[in-house]
GUZA-734696 format. One record per residue: residue in one letter; x, y, z of N, C-alpha, C, O in turn. Coordinates in steps of 0.02 Angstrom, whole numbers, plus 32768, in hexadecimal, padded with zeros to 4 digits. Layout:
% residues N
AXYZXYZXYZXYZ ...
//
This chain:
% residues 125
M674FB820E397673AB83BE357675BB813E3206798B80EE31E T6734B7F6E2F46750B7D2E2BC674AB7FDE27E671AB823E275 I677CB7F7E254677EB81FE218677AB7F0E1DC67A4B7C3E1D6 A674AB7FAE1B36742B7D0E1786771B7E8E1416781B823E13D M6785B7BAE11767B3B7CCE0E16792B7FBE0B067B5B822E08F N6750B7FAE0A86730B826E0786729B86EE0926710B899E06F D673FB87BE0CF6740B8BEE0EA677AB8E7E0CE677CB924E0D7 Y67A8B8C7E0AC67E3B8E8E09267E4B8E3E04767D0B8AFE02B P67FBB917E02567FDB915DFDC6832B8E7DFC0682AB8CEDF88 D6867B8DADFE5689EB8B1DFCB68A0B86EDFEE68CCB862E018 T6872B842DFDE686EB802DFFF6895B7CCDFDC6895B792DFF2 T68B6B7DCDFA568DFB7ABDF83691FB7A0DFAA6932B7CBDFD1 P6940B767DFA1697DB75ADFC669B4B78CDFB769E0B798DFE1 E69B2B7AADF7D69E6B7DBDF6A69CDB821DF7A6991B830DF73 A69F9B84BDF8F69E7B891DF9C69DEB8B4DF5A6A04B8A9DF2B Q69ACB8DEDF55699DB900DF1769BCB945DF1369C1B962DEDD D69D0B960DF4A69E7B9A4DF4D6A2EB9A6DF696A3EB980DF97 S6A57B9D2DF4F6A9CB9D7DF696A9BB9F1DFB16AC8B9E2DFD8 D6A69BA1ADFC26A63BA32E0076A55B9F8E0376A71B9F6E06E D6A2BB9C9E0236A1DB98EE04B6A5DB965E0556A6BB94DE08D R6A82B95CE0206AC0B935E0246AF2B957E0526B15B936E078 L6AF7B99AE04E6B25B9BEE0796B12B9B7E0C26B3DB9ABE0EC W6AD1B9BEE0D26ABBB9B7E1176AC5B970E1316AD4B966E16B G6ABBB93FE1056AC9B8FAE1186B12B8EFE1296B23B8CCE159 C6B3EB90DE1006B86B909E10D6B98B92CE14E6BC0B912E175 I6B7AB966E15A6B87B98AE1986B71B962E1D56B92B963E209 A6B3AB93EE1CF6B21B915E2066B56B8E2E21B6B5FB8D6E257 H6B78B8C4E1EB6BABB892E1FB6BECB8B3E2126C07B8A1E246 L6C05B8E3E1EC6C47B8FFE1FA6C48B92DE2376C7DB939E254 S6C0EB947E24B6C0DB971E2886C1EB94AE2C66C31B967E2F9 T6C18B908E2C36C28B8DFE2FD6C74B8DCE30A6C89B8C5E33F L6C9CB8F2E2DA6CE4B8EFE2E16D02B92EE3016D3EB92FE310 L6CDAB961E30B6CF3B99FE3286D09B992E3716CE7B96FE396 P6D42B9AFE3846D5BB9A2E3C86D3AB9CCE3FE6D5BB9EBE427 I6CF8B9CEE3FD6CD2B9F3E42F6CADB9BEE4596C8CB992E43D P6CB2B9C1E49B6C92B98EE4C46C48B987E4B56C24B9B9E4B0 L6C32B94BE4AD6BEDB937E49E6BD3B94FE45B6B98B947E44C F6BFEB96CE4316BE6B982E3EF6BDCB946E3C26BBBB94CE38E N6BF8B90DE3D56BEAB8D1E3AD6BA0B8BFE3B16B87B89CE384 L6B7EB8D6E3E46B35B8CCE3E86B0FB90BE3D26ADAB906E3B3 L6B2AB945E3E26B07B983E3D36B05B993E3896AD4B9B0E370 G6B3AB982E3646B3CB990E31C6B02B970E2F76ADDB993E2D5 P6AF9B92EE2FC6ABFB90FE2DA6A7CB928E2F56A4CB92EE2CE I6A77B938E3356A38B952E3506A29B996E33269EFB9A5E322 I6A5CB9C0E32B6A52BA03E30D6A3BB9FCE2C56A0EBA1FE2AF V6A5BB9CEE29F6A46B9C3E25A69FFB9A9E25769D7B9BEE22D M69EEB97CE28469AAB961E2866977B998E2956941B99AE277 M6988B9C4E2C2695AB9FBE2D36955BA2FE29B691FBA49E28D A698EBA3CE27B698FBA70E247696FBA59E206694ABA7EE1E7 K697EBA1CE1F16969BA05E1AE693AB9C9E1B06922B9B4E17B G692CB9AEE1EA6903B972E1EE68BDB979E1D368A2B949E1B7 S689FB9B3E1DA685BB9BCE1C1685AB9CBE1766826B9C3E156 D6893B9E0E15A6896B9F0E11368B1B9B8E0E8689CB9B0E0AE S68DFB991E1036902B960E0DB6904B91CE0FE6921B914E133 Y68E3B8ECE0DF68E5B8A8E0FA692BB88CE0F76940B867E124 F6951B89BE0C26995B881E0BB69C2B89BE0F369E6B874E112 A69C0B8DCE10169EAB8F9E13669D6B8DDE17A6A01B8CFE1A4 K6995B8D5E185697EB8B9E1C56996B871E1CD69ACB85DE203 R6991B849E19769A8B804E19A69F3B7FFE1A76A09B7D4E1CC Q6A1AB82CE1896A62B82DE1946A72B841E1DC6A9FB825E1FB A6A4EB873E1F66A59B889E23B6A48B851E26D6A6CB848E29E I6A13B82CE2606A01B7F5E28D6A35B7BEE28A6A46B7A1E2BE A6A4EB7AFE24E6A82B77CE2486AC1B791E26C6AE0B768E28F A6AD5B7D0E2666B10B7E9E2886B06B7E7E2D46B34B7D5E2F9 L6ACCB7FAE2EB6ABDB7FBE3326ABEB7B4E34F6ADAB7A9E384 N6A9FB785E32C6AA0B73FE3436AE8B724E3466AF9B701E376 F6B10B734E3146B55B71CE3146B7CB73BE34E6BA4B718E36E Q6B73B77BE35A6B99B79BE3906B83B781E3D56BADB77CE402 L6B44B771E3DD6B2FB751E41C6B4FB70DE4246B62B6FAE45B T6B55B6E8E3ED6B77B6A7E3EF6BC0B6AFE4016BDCB687E427 V6BE1B6E3E3E66C28B6F0E3F56C30B701E43E6C60B6EBE45E I6C04B729E4596C07B73BE4A16C02B6FCE4CC6C26B6F5E4FD I6BD4B6D0E4BA6BCDB691E4E06C0DB668E4DB6C23B64BE50C A6C2CB666E4A06C6AB641E4976CA2B65FE4C36CC9B63AE4E1 Y6CA6B6A1E4C66CD8B6C1E4F26CCBB6B0E53B6CFAB6A3E561 V6C8DB6B2E54F6C7CB6A2E5956C90B65BE5A66CA7B64DE5DE I6C87B62DE5776C9CB5E8E5826CE8B5E2E5856D03B5BAE5AC C6D0BB60AE55D6D55B605E55A6D77B623E5986DACB60CE5AB I6D59B654E5B86D7AB676E5EF6D8CB647E6296DC5B649E640 P6D5EB61DE6416D73B5F0E6776DA7B5BCE65F6DCEB5A3E687 L6DA6B5ACE61F6DD5B57BE6056E1CB596E5FF6E4BB570E5F2 V6E24B5D8E6086E68B5F5E6086E91B5D8E6416ECEB5D0E63A F6E71B5C8E6786E95B5ACE6B16EACB564E6A56ED6B54AE6CA V6E92B545E6716EA6B501E6606ED1B503E6206EDEB4CFE601 I6EE8B53DE60D6F14B54BE5D56EF1B545E5906F03B56AE563 I6EC1B519E5886EA0B510E5476E78B54EE5336E6BB557E4F7 G6E65B577E5626E3DB5B2E5536E62B5E7E52D6E43B60DE508 I6EA4B5EBE5356ECBB61EE5126EC8B614E4C66EB7B644E4A3 P6ED8B5D9E4AC6ED1B5D1E4636E89B5D4E44C6E7BB5E9E413 M6E5BB5C0E4776E14B5C4E4646DFEB60DE45C6DD7B61DE42F L6E17B639E4886E07B680E4816E21B69CE43F6DFFB6C3E41E W6E5DB688E42C6E7AB69DE3EB6E50B684E3B16E42B6A9E382 V6E3CB645E3B46E14B628E37E6DD1B64BE3786DBAB65AE340 V6DB1B658E3B06D70B67AE3AF6D78B6C1E3946D50B6D7E36B G6DABB6E4E3AA6DB6B729E3956DC6B72FE34B6DA7B757E327 I6DF5B708E3336E08B70BE2EC6DD0B6F0E2C16DC0B70DE28D G6DB1B6BAE2D66D79B69EE2B06D3FB6CEE2A96D21B6D3E274 S6D2FB6F0E2DF6CF6B71FE2DC6D06B75AE2AE6CDAB772E28B M6D45B771E2AF6D57B7A8E2826D54B792E2396D39B7B7E20F V6D6FB758E2296D6EB740E1E46D27B736E1CC6D15B74BE195 L6CFDB715E1F46CB8B709E1DF6C90B749E1D96C64B74FE1AE T6CA0B77BE2036C7EB7BBE1FE6C91B7DFE1BE6C67B7FCE19D F6CD2B7DDE1AC6CE7B7FCE16C6CC5B7D9E1316CAFB7FBE102 I6CC2B797E1326CA1B773E0FB6C58B787E0F66C3FB793E0BF A6C35B78BE12F6BEEB79EE12F6BE5B7E6E1166BB6B7F4E0F1 G6C11B813E12A6C0DB858E1126C16B85EE0C76BF3B883E0A6 I6C46B839E0AC6C52B83AE0646C17B81CE03F6C01B837E00C K6BFDB7E4E0586BC3B7C5E0386B86B7F4E03A6B62B7F9E009 A6B7CB817E0726B44B845E0766B4CB87FE0466B1BB896E028 F6B89B896E03D6B96B8CDE00E6B89B8B6DFC66B78B8DEDF9B D6B92B875DFB96B83B859DF786B39B848DF706B23B834DF3A G6B12B851DFA56ACAB845DFA26AB6B7FEDFB36A7EB7EADFA5 E6AE4B7D9DFD06AD5B794DFE26AD0B78DE02E6AE9B7B8E053 T6AB0B758E0446AABB749E08B6ADCB713E09C6ADEB6DFE07B Y6B05B71EE0CF6B37B6EDE0E46B1EB6CCE1246B17B6EDE157 P6B10B68BE1226AFBB669E15F6B39B65AE18A6B63B630E178 Y6B3EB67BE1C36B77B670E1EF6B78B627E2076B45B60DE21E P6BB1B606E2016BB5B5C3E21F6BBDB5CAE26A6BD5B5FDE282 F6BA9B599E28E6BAFB597E2D86B88B5CEE2FB6B99B5E0E333 S6B54B5E8E2DC6B2EB61FE2FA6AEBB605E3136AC6B5E4E2EE F6ADBB615E3516A99B606E36C6A69B63CE3566A7DB675E34C H6A2AB62BE34F69F8B65BE33969CDB670E3756999B652E383 F69E4B6A2E39869C0B6BCE3D26986B6E9E3BB6950B6E8E3D9 I6993B710E3886962B73FE36E6950B72AE327697CB71AE2FF S6911B72AE31868FEB716E2D468D4B74BE2B368BFB744E27A 
//
């Protein structure tokens, strides 16, 4: 199913409603909750709850979901490298980097801007 941009009232790059900005921020920051797999469930819940009403919130949820899938792949790559010692600092870099980038994206979404995650693959568009 493809969704056209004209299906949503807020197709401008900036969010027009404070509710949209809040949901966009929640999509990013929900990935930081220490609940197993909530790094994927948070953006999916936001996409299901607000995706049909707000293009901005849906776009933020998709960006957060794509980034979290990229982070999971990075962790999977780092785990075997722990046995070669280089994986331990790589795990730290991935963990701290993902938290910092997630906070930046959440703040940008709350300001009504879209933050393009660096190093993120686009699995879902």
